[in-house]
Steps between C-alpha positions, in 0.01 A plus 500: 500500500481448875813278492679769297399777746604284797840444341551869447408579857740235627776643284439853630505385861814304441676802351381723784629247754837489332523882483469536875723205591803584279726751676551835322831565329554837670666458841508752784666540832646736758876552481653646817843663488711533813696818416450814300764424233360153441151650485603747233663236283201264535251778410687562179497130414127460573410810296210430266450147637137447611421328826829559679481732802842621624522627855780626726543345843701765691437874476629662180703757697660237723832450318721197565319287766812409701327543836139460384240295692184355350174674585151353523426673170800325338369168630158562349654583163711187515206279590302609193786489247568215258856605407769675700783669309807556714834679462684205651857473637381567859316825434179344627624381841190669647275232345630221724271223618168685468502454122459125515229515764293779337511371142678163461392465138627837375735477197826685549689659208856592595618781276866438589496137385811389314633854456875491475770738619360557847701704747550478873439815702764771487700589809214683661627521857878514447536849640360394833673161507716379784813279481293189440334636187596293197472527122524222249765472229309739281463767767137424581360537849431170671333654806195567288445163333290408202447585135401858426130482397475851343492369143222742403727810533687373190296543179688209346401267785148645515467376143603151607248517784234589243575193294473279807169651611356479145595131480345428839178678414481331156522158672210584725284680240549288187213667316693831517848350484600650164391853603680470834825381343482772237450765767791358695733519199380849416567622858835326511602675178413835659715415797793403271480840329507669844794285611693608188440862597658435839802328336549800274469730801774320692744545211436874490534592871798698626487322833341154537556459876193546725365457851155339532253460789477122502544206266220588258729615220766227487359343184437835327852611588641188334295560188600868475861457589462693828716429801332505842771632730286486816152442642329701767264252667473130543129501411429855388321624812741378765710793632875530456697582817726805529801268461339354190448843352863594560620173347282545191618857448862379512418229247334752269811722496730201457302354209425837341129432481302753298167517681280362779164361401212429735164340409158673524373204703723601791606812685768698320638673807803279568588494129499873475718528809753257361510681166560833672777360719668341198454811285317323216144543361195313623201378299227240489490178296174313497506118466127513418432286807190702572258738331157662502179309543370593154832424333525517118629198311818679382588620850818287512637639175426858617681444830805338342542770239478758775783310670710528185454879505594517868817299452605720208434818694694398809785297349551697180524390138815483292518757218 
């Protein structure tokens, strides 16, 4: 009897020992996103997945971080994160060397990885260019080098970003891999539906020629069959000179552009002035580069469908 009791006790202790030494199947971790659009996509992919905390690095109302500098708060967020999801294509130039020193083991998921059909920046400074300003054989501006990183403003490409992010998260959270991939496909499907709405819009417009604030809408314009006839600023917030304004107004009249569009992330003053001088309407298009702190999960779809209404109102629909 004593031997039997001793055997049972040993068996219980062995099972208890095994239960505390075997790692749990559920995995957890902090996922840090560099920009608001990437944050929104990642939130949708992580929806309903336990143990994954998604956080935004830069302020939600920041917009495109072209001239952003890391803050001590950003550094603290980075130091405690396990995974960093980035836009890629040079959008995160502000990260620089501090990333490797603050958290050398952080896993980076590049949402732009292997996406095809990338564009170089449009001729953003052509109206202020001097005699040495050059364009390539396709008419692109070579004074502002690099691939345009504003993939997120195109619903079609936002869907491709979602697939990349879902795959990256699935690799790092294998216990939740199926759920993460399913969420990625579901979100990508939503983006494809939205992209089709833009394609249908482009076919119905009376005038498809527009002026934009900076290069945020190049991919969306391609998807919707819009023609960007001119751009106001090199990086959205940088002012256009008087000569630049005159040159852009001339280009608007020459091209027969239908409207000037600024972005809510930047001042609309110069855009309104240009529209008045050219005698065409002005409006706002939002690339969804920023948003409120307590942003709903469907914020992107809401913003993009509002853009569709704005384009229809200002450019007119064929009867």
